[in-house]
C-alpha positions in Angstrom: 11.2 -11.4 19.0 10.3 -9.5 22.1 7.4 -7.7 20.5 5.9 -10.8 19.0 5.9 -12.7 22.2 4.8 -9.9 24.4 2.0 -8.8 22.2 0.6 -12.3 21.9 0.9 -12.8 25.8 -0.9 -9.5 26.3 -3.6 -10.5 24.0 -4.2 -13.5 26.3 -4.1 -11.5 29.5 -6.7 -9.0 28.0 -9.0 -11.8 27.3 -8.7 -13.2 30.9 -9.2 -9.7 32.2 -12.7 -9.7 31.0 -13.5 -12.5 33.4 -11.9 -11.0 36.4 -12.5 -7.1 35.9 -15.8 -5.6 35.4 -14.8 -1.9 35.3 -14.5 -1.0 31.6 -12.0 1.9 32.3 -9.8 -0.3 34.5 -9.6 -2.6 31.4 -8.5 0.4 29.2 -5.8 1.2 31.8 -4.5 -2.3 31.9 -4.2 -2.0 27.9 -2.2 1.2 28.3 0.2 -0.5 30.7 0.5 -3.4 28.5 1.4 -1.2 25.6 4.1 0.6 27.7 5.5 -2.9 28.5 5.4 -3.9 24.9 7.2 -0.7 23.7 9.8 -1.3 26.4 10.4 -4.7 25.3 10.6 -3.9 21.7 13.2 -1.0 22.6 15.3 -3.4 24.6 15.4 -5.7 21.4 16.1 -2.6 19.1 19.2 -1.5 21.0 20.5 -5.1 21.7 19.9 -4.8 25.6 17.8 -8.0 25.9 15.8 -10.2 23.7 14.3 -13.7 23.9 16.8 -16.1 22.5 14.6 -18.3 20.3 15.8 -20.0 17.2 13.5 -19.2 14.4 15.4 -21.2 11.8 15.8 -18.0 9.8 12.1 -17.6 9.4 12.4 -14.3 11.0 15.1 -11.7 10.8 15.2 -8.8 13.1 16.8 -5.8 11.6 16.9 -2.1 12.7 14.5 -1.1 10.2 11.8 -3.6 11.3 12.3 -3.1 15.1 12.2 0.7 14.6 9.0 0.4 12.8 7.5 -1.7 15.6 8.4 0.9 18.0 6.4 3.5 15.8 3.5 1.0 15.6 3.3 0.3 19.3 3.9 4.0 20.1 1.1 5.1 17.8 -1.2 2.3 19.2 -0.4 3.6 22.7 -1.5 7.1 21.6 -4.6 5.8 20.2 -5.6 3.9 23.2 -4.8 6.8 25.5 -6.9 9.2 23.3 -9.6 6.9 22.1 -9.8 4.2 24.8 -12.7 5.6 26.4 -14.6 5.4 23.1 -13.4 1.8 22.4 -15.1 0.6 25.8 -18.5 2.2 24.7 -18.7 0.2 21.3 -20.2 -3.0 22.8 -20.4 -5.3 25.9 -17.1 -6.9 25.6 -14.2 -4.2 25.7 -11.5 -6.4 27.0 -11.9 -8.6 23.9 -11.5 -5.5 21.7 -8.2 -4.6 23.3 -7.2 -8.3 23.1 -7.9 -8.3 19.3 -5.9 -5.2 18.9 -2.9 -6.9 20.8 -3.3 -9.9 18.4 -3.3 -7.5 15.4 -0.1 -6.0 16.7 1.4 -9.4 16.9 0.7 -9.9 13.2 2.2 -6.4 12.6 5.4 -7.3 14.2 5.7 -10.5 12.4 5.3 -8.5 9.1 8.1 -6.3 10.0 10.5 -9.2 10.5 9.4 -12.1 8.3 12.1 -13.7 6.2 10.0 -16.4 4.5 6.8 -16.4 2.4 5.3 -18.6 5.1 5.8 -16.0 7.8 4.5 -13.3 5.4 1.2 -15.3 5.1 1.1 -15.8 8.8 1.7 -12.2 9.6 -1.0 -11.0 7.2 -3.5 -13.4 8.6 -2.9 -12.8 12.4 -3.1 -8.9 11.6 -6.2 -9.2 9.5 -8.4 -11.6 11.2 -8.9 -9.5 14.3 -9.9 -6.5 12.1 -12.8 -8.6 10.5 -14.1 -8.9 14.0 -13.5 -5.4 15.2 -15.2 -4.0 11.9 -18.4 -5.9 12.7 -18.3 -5.2 16.6 -21.2 -2.8 16.5 -23.8 -5.6 16.4 -26.8 -3.4 16.3 -25.6 -1.5 13.2 -26.4 -2.9 9.8 -23.7 -0.9 8.1 -21.1 -2.5 10.5 -22.3 -6.0 9.8 -22.1 -5.5 6.0 -18.7 -4.0 6.3 -17.5 -6.8 8.3 -18.8 -9.4 5.9 -17.5 -7.4 3.0 -14.0 -7.0 4.5 -14.0 -10.8 5.4 -14.9 -11.9 1.9 -12.6 -9.5 0.0 -9.8 -10.3 2.6 -10.2 -14.0 2.1 -10.2 -13.7 -1.6 -7.0 -11.7 -1.7 -5.3 -14.1 0.7 -6.3 -16.9 -1.7 -4.5 -15.0 -4.6 -1.5 -14.6 -2.3 -1.5 -18.2 -1.4 -1.4 -19.3 -5.0 1.3 -16.8 -5.7 3.5 -18.4 -2.8 2.7 -21.9 -4.1 4.0 -20.8 -7.6 7.1 -19.4 -6.1 7.7 -22.4 -4.1 7.2 -24.6 -7.2 9.7 -22.6 -9.1 12.4 -22.7 -6.4 11.7 -25.3 -3.9 12.0 -22.9 -1.0 10.0 -20.2 0.9 13.0 -18.3 1.9 13.1 -14.8 0.3 16.9 -14.4 0.0 17.3 -18.0 -1.2 14.7 -17.4 -4.0 16.4 -14.2 -5.1 20.0 -15.6 -5.0 19.0 -18.8 -6.8 17.4 -16.7 -9.6 20.5 -14.5 -10.0 18.1 -11.4 -9.7 16.0 -12.8 -12.6 12.8 -14.6 -11.8 12.5 -15.6 -15.5 15.2 -18.1 -14.9 12.4 -20.2 -13.5 10.2 -19.7 -16.4 6.6 -18.2 -16.1 6.0 -19.7 -12.5 8.0 -17.2 -10.4 7.1 -13.9 -12.2 3.4 -15.1 -12.1 3.7 -15.9 -8.5 5.3 -12.6 -7.6 2.6 -10.7 -9.6 -0.2 -12.5 -7.7 1.4 -11.6 -4.3 1.8 -8.0 -5.6 -2.0 -7.9 -6.3 -2.8 -9.4 -2.9 -0.5 -6.8 -1.1 -2.0 -4.0 -3.1 -5.3 -5.1 -1.9 -4.2 -4.9 1.7 -2.8 -1.4 1.5 -5.8 0.0 -0.6 -3.9 0.6 -3.7 -6.1 1.1 -6.9 -7.4 -0.7 -8.6 -7.7 -3.0 -5.6 -9.2 -0.3 -3.4 -12.9 -0.8 -3.8 -13.5 -2.4 -0.4 -11.9 0.5 1.6 -14.7 3.2 1.6 -17.4 0.9 2.6 -15.4 -0.8 5.2 -14.0 2.2 6.7 -17.3 3.9 6.6 -19.3 1.1 8.1 -16.9 0.1 10.8 -17.2 1.8 14.3 -15.1 5.0 13.8 -12.8 4.3 16.6 -11.7 1.1 14.9 -11.5 2.7 11.5 -8.8 4.9 13.1 -6.7 1.9 14.0 -7.2 0.1 10.6 -6.4 3.3 8.4 -3.2 4.1 10.2 -1.1 1.4 12.0 -2.5 -1.5 10.0 -2.1 0.3 6.7 1.5 1.3 7.5 2.4 -2.4 8.5 1.1 -3.5 5.1 3.6 -1.0 3.4 6.4 -2.4 5.6 5.6 -5.9 4.4 5.2 -4.8 0.8 8.6 -3.1 0.9 10.4 -6.0 2.5 9.3 -8.4 -0.2 9.3 -6.3 -3.4 12.3 -4.2 -2.3 14.3 -7.5 -2.9 12.2 -9.0 -5.7 10.7 -6.0 -7.6 13.3 -6.4 -10.4 12.5 -10.0 -10.7 9.2 -8.9 -12.5 11.4 -7.7 -15.3 10.7 -4.6 -17.4 7.0 -4.7 -16.6 7.8 -3.4 -13.0 8.8 0.0 -14.6 5.3 0.3 -16.0 3.4 -1.4 -13.3 4.4 0.7 -10.3 3.9 4.2 -11.9 0.5 3.1 -13.3 -0.8 2.0 -9.7 0.7 5.0 -8.2 -1.2 7.2 -10.6 -4.4 5.3 -10.3 -4.3 5.3 -6.7 -3.7 9.1 -6.4 -6.4 9.9 -9.0 -9.1 7.6 -7.3 -8.3 8.7 -3.9 -8.1 12.3 -4.4 -10.8 13.0 -7.1 -13.3 10.8 -5.4 -12.7 12.5 -2.0 -13.5 15.8 -3.6 -17.2 14.8 -4.0 -17.8 13.3 -0.6 -20.4 14.8 1.9 -19.4 12.8 4.8 -16.1 13.6 6.4 -15.7 10.0 7.5 -16.0 8.8 3.8 -13.7 11.6 2.7 -11.0 10.4 5.1 -11.5 6.9 3.7 -10.7 8.1 0.2 -8.0 10.3 1.6 -6.4 7.1 2.9 -6.4 5.7 -0.5 -4.6 8.9 -1.8 -2.1 8.6 1.0 -1.4 5.0 -0.2 -0.3 6.4 -3.4 2.3 8.6 -1.8 3.5 5.7 0.4 4.0 3.5 -2.8 6.9 6.0 -3.7 8.8 4.1 -1.1 8.6 1.0 -3.1 9.2 2.9 -6.4 12.3 4.6 -5.0 13.6 1.6 -3.2 16.8 3.2 -1.6 17.9 4.3 1.9 15.9 7.6 1.4 12.7 5.7 0.9 13.3 3.6 4.0 13.6 6.8 6.1 10.7 8.3 4.3 8.3 5.4 5.0 9.1 5.5 8.7 8.5 9.2 8.7 5.4 9.0 6.7 4.0 6.1 9.0 4.6 8.4 12.0 3.2 11.6 10.6 0.2 10.0 9.0 -0.6 7.8 12.0 -0.5 10.7 14.4 -2.5 12.9 12.2 -5.2 10.4 11.3 -5.6 9.2 14.9 -6.2 12.8 16.1 -8.8 13.5 13.2 -10.7 10.4 14.0 -10.6 11.0 17.8 -12.3 14.2 17.1 -14.6 12.9 14.5 -15.8 10.4 17.0 -16.9 13.3 19.3 -18.9 15.0 16.6 -22.7 14.3 16.4 -22.8 14.9 12.7 -20.2 13.4 10.4 -21.1 15.6 7.4 -19.0 18.8 6.5 -22.1 20.9 7.9 -21.7 19.1 11.2 -18.4 21.0 11.6 -19.8 24.3 11.1 -18.9 26.9 13.8 -16.6 24.3 15.7 -14.0 26.9 16.2 -16.3 29.1 18.3 -17.7 26.2 20.4 -14.5 24.1 20.8 -11.4 26.2 19.8 -9.0 23.6 20.9 -10.5 20.9 18.9 -10.7 23.2 15.7 -7.0 24.3 16.2 -5.7 20.8 16.6 -7.8 19.4 13.8 -6.5 22.1 11.5 -2.9 21.0 12.3 -3.7 17.4 11.6 -5.5 18.2 8.2 -2.5 20.6 7.1 -0.3 17.7 7.8 -2.2 15.2 5.7 -2.3 17.9 3.0 1.6 18.1 3.1 1.7 21.7 4.1 5.3 23.0 5.2 6.0 23.1 9.1 4.1 19.9 9.6 5.3 16.3 9.6 3.4 15.5 6.5 5.3 17.9 4.4 8.7 16.3 5.0 7.0 12.8 4.7 5.8 13.6 1.2 9.1 15.3 0.4 11.1 12.1 1.4 8.9 9.9 -0.8 9.2 12.2 -3.8 13.0 12.8 -3.3 13.5 8.9 -3.1 12.1 8.4 -6.7 14.2 11.2 -8.0 17.3 9.7 -6.1 16.8 6.4 -8.0 15.5 7.6 -11.5 16.7 11.1 -11.7 15.0 13.2 -14.4 13.2 10.1 -15.5 11.1 10.2 -12.5 10.4 13.9 -12.6 7.0 13.6 -14.6 5.7 11.2 -11.9 6.8 13.6 -9.2 4.9 16.5 -10.8 1.8 14.4 -11.2 1.9 13.6 -7.4 2.4 17.3 -6.4 -0.6 18.2 -8.6 -2.7 15.6 -6.9 -1.4 16.9 -3.5 -2.7 20.1 -4.5 -6.2 18.6 -5.2 -6.0 17.1 -1.7 -5.7 20.6 -0.2 -9.2 21.4 -1.5 -11.1 18.8 0.5 -9.0 19.1 3.6 -9.6 22.8 3.7 -13.4 22.2 3.3 -13.3 21.0 7.0 -11.1 23.9 8.0 -13.5 26.3 6.2 -16.5 24.8 8.0 -14.9 25.0 11.4 -13.7 28.7 11.1 -15.8 30.4 8.2 -19.2 29.0 8.4 -22.0 29.8 10.8 -23.4 27.0 12.7 -23.7 25.2 16.0 -21.5 22.2 15.8 -22.7 19.6 18.3 -20.2 17.3 20.2 -20.4 14.8 22.9 -18.8 15.7 26.3 -15.2 16.4 26.0 -12.8 16.2 28.9 -9.8 18.4 29.6 -7.5 15.4 29.4 -8.7 14.6 25.9 -8.0 18.1 24.7 -4.5 18.1 26.3 -3.6 14.9 24.5 -4.9 16.5 21.2 -2.4 19.4 21.8 0.4 17.0 22.5 -0.2 15.3 19.2 -0.4 18.6 17.4 2.8 19.7 18.9 4.4 16.4 17.8 3.2 17.0 14.2 4.9 20.5 14.3 8.1 19.5 16.0 8.7 16.7 13.5 7.7 19.0 10.7 10.3 21.5 11.9 13.0 19.0 12.5 12.4 15.5 11.2 15.7 14.4 12.7 14.1 14.3 15.9 12.6 11.2 14.9 15.1 9.8 12.3 18.0 10.2 14.8 16.6 7.3 16.9 16.8 5.2 13.7 20.6 5.6 13.4 21.2 5.5 17.1 
């Protein structure tokens, strides 16, 4: 509850700060302090030191898994603002409002990590998503940004309508919004309610697949990520996407069996389709930013293994994946923002001109590819191991397919590394401060430390 209340209040504080404070960088510093307070408040709640005593009538349930994810999301947002805050304030004329929208989106994210009713699921998704529609179109003078915002809004509204219809069908079947009540009343079989409940679950599944960019509901992702200001694409592609998976897992971790035998076919099919579309299409991109958009779809395919495995290993894995993926992608986009040219040729010779940027970018790319000694390796390992733990040799074919697609991803990630180190050119960047480089080094060190010893992160989960 701490994180929900504090993030909402901080959003209001940031709105009023735009009236009282004119210095853009002072506004960024206020946001950093606010995120530190938010992180502290969530940690106090996580380890039962102090929490606001508010009766939620069982609409919210704060367990260790959700609270720990909140800490990861808030910490990742803190790193994001520290690293890219100076670029956020340059997007338009209202930097305080941008930070306010980020805090409101975090409020929705913290609801999604703790919802216990379908009503709160809907509210969490909308509170998280609506600020993103605005941030996507924040570059008013850029036609692509306006187009991306409109497309995101229309597609998001359509998927929300599908979710609401699914929730209505589930309510019609059981007469209750509560997740556990619905599951217990059906004795683990939604077909006890006839066609209403499984159809409702399927519609919610489709809506949530849209939110996390799973194929074949991914079609909005490349255009929206490419058109949005890069500094906000970083936030959307990392913390927001991870929150969508947490919400996905909280619902279908309980209800996936209620879909009946079809769930055994649906999930592997969506995983393969997501890996196929994301990886194969990324190979043919000429823009690094668009390549990263398709890469995020491919990463969603691996995250879906947490839902497929649905065990304690997948719970650890999704937390590790959210951390590794968020840190690496935030770092990559921070460097991308500094580049004058977003094509692969724009990175030619970067290692000679900016060796620290090239070295840290290499670490981030290797992590996304799942190369050993990076956090991304163990993140993918946990995902695949969770599937084998649940289904044994029956899931071996799916694991092999995922590994093959991971090998494909190495190709397009290494295109950037090849351009930086092995191609002649004069990569042009904007002015880069020593503080920016220092933060990149810290992020790269975190990637390597977690890759060497993932228990550095997971120990806190069981603390």
